[in-house]
C-alpha positions in Angstrom: 86.3 110.2 119.3 87.0 109.5 115.8 89.7 111.7 114.9 91.0 110.8 118.3 91.5 107.3 117.0 93.1 108.3 113.9 94.9 110.5 115.4 96.7 107.6 117.9 96.8 104.9 115.0 98.6 107.6 112.5 101.3 108.8 115.2 102.3 104.9 116.0 102.4 104.0 112.8 104.5 106.8 112.0 106.7 106.1 114.6 107.0 102.8 113.9 107.8 103.7 110.1 110.9 105.9 111.5 112.4 102.8 114.0 112.2 100.8 110.5 113.9 103.4 108.2 116.2 104.2 111.3 116.9 100.5 111.6 117.3 99.9 107.5 119.4 102.9 107.6 121.5 102.5 110.3 125.4 103.4 109.8 124.5 105.6 106.5 121.8 107.9 108.5 119.8 108.9 111.0 116.2 109.9 110.2 114.4 112.7 111.7 111.2 113.5 111.8 110.8 116.8 110.9 106.9 116.8 110.8 104.9 119.8 111.0 101.4 119.4 113.9 98.9 121.1 111.4 100.3 118.8 108.1 98.0 115.8 106.8 100.6 114.1 106.4 103.2 113.1 109.5 107.3 113.7 107.7 110.7 112.9 108.2 114.2 113.9 106.5 117.6 112.2 106.1 120.5 113.1 104.3 122.9 109.9 102.4 125.4 110.8 99.7 124.6 114.7 99.7 121.0 114.1 98.7 118.5 115.2 101.1 115.3 113.4 101.1 111.8 113.9 102.7 109.5 111.3 102.7 105.9 112.0 103.6 104.1 108.7 105.4 100.1 108.2 104.8 97.8 110.0 106.7 95.2 108.2 105.3 94.1 105.2 103.3 92.3 106.6 100.4 93.2 109.9 98.3 96.1 111.6 97.3 97.8 111.0 100.6 97.2 107.4 101.0 100.9 106.6 99.5 104.3 107.6 100.4 105.6 109.9 98.7 110.2 110.8 98.8 111.1 113.7 97.3 114.8 115.3 96.7 115.2 118.8 98.5 118.8 118.4 97.6 118.5 122.1 95.7 115.9 123.0 97.2 117.1 125.8 98.5 119.3 127.2 95.1 116.4 126.6 92.5 113.1 126.2 94.9 112.2 123.1 92.7 111.7 120.2 94.6 112.1 116.6 92.5 109.5 113.8 94.0 111.5 110.8 93.2 108.6 108.6 93.2 105.1 106.9 95.7 105.4 104.0 97.6 102.6 101.7 98.8 104.2 100.3 102.0 107.2 101.4 103.8 109.2 98.2 102.6 109.1 99.7 98.9 110.5 102.8 100.4 112.9 100.3 101.6 113.4 98.5 98.3 114.2 101.7 96.3 117.4 102.6 98.6 118.2 98.9 98.5 118.2 98.7 94.4 120.5 102.4 94.1 122.8 100.6 96.9 122.5 102.9 99.8 121.8 100.0 101.7 
């Protein structure tokens, strides 16, 4: 039962995060759920000004999966190196990153 509650909670939390990102980035890009069913952390992708971003959302409140992780996957196909932009505690911190680089 505990795993079912946790799964329900994170699915709902992730859907809320997607809705917030799509609202804040409306007119700039569309944020798409690209989670794999067996992943620990749900994720989404979006492209802004030629930069392909991937955002992993937290899967729990402790350990290495407790923060939002923003990646730049722009050159992933050519050099197989993904750049980690930063880790964030809340979805608001992620939105602030895009405000600070004048995207929104």
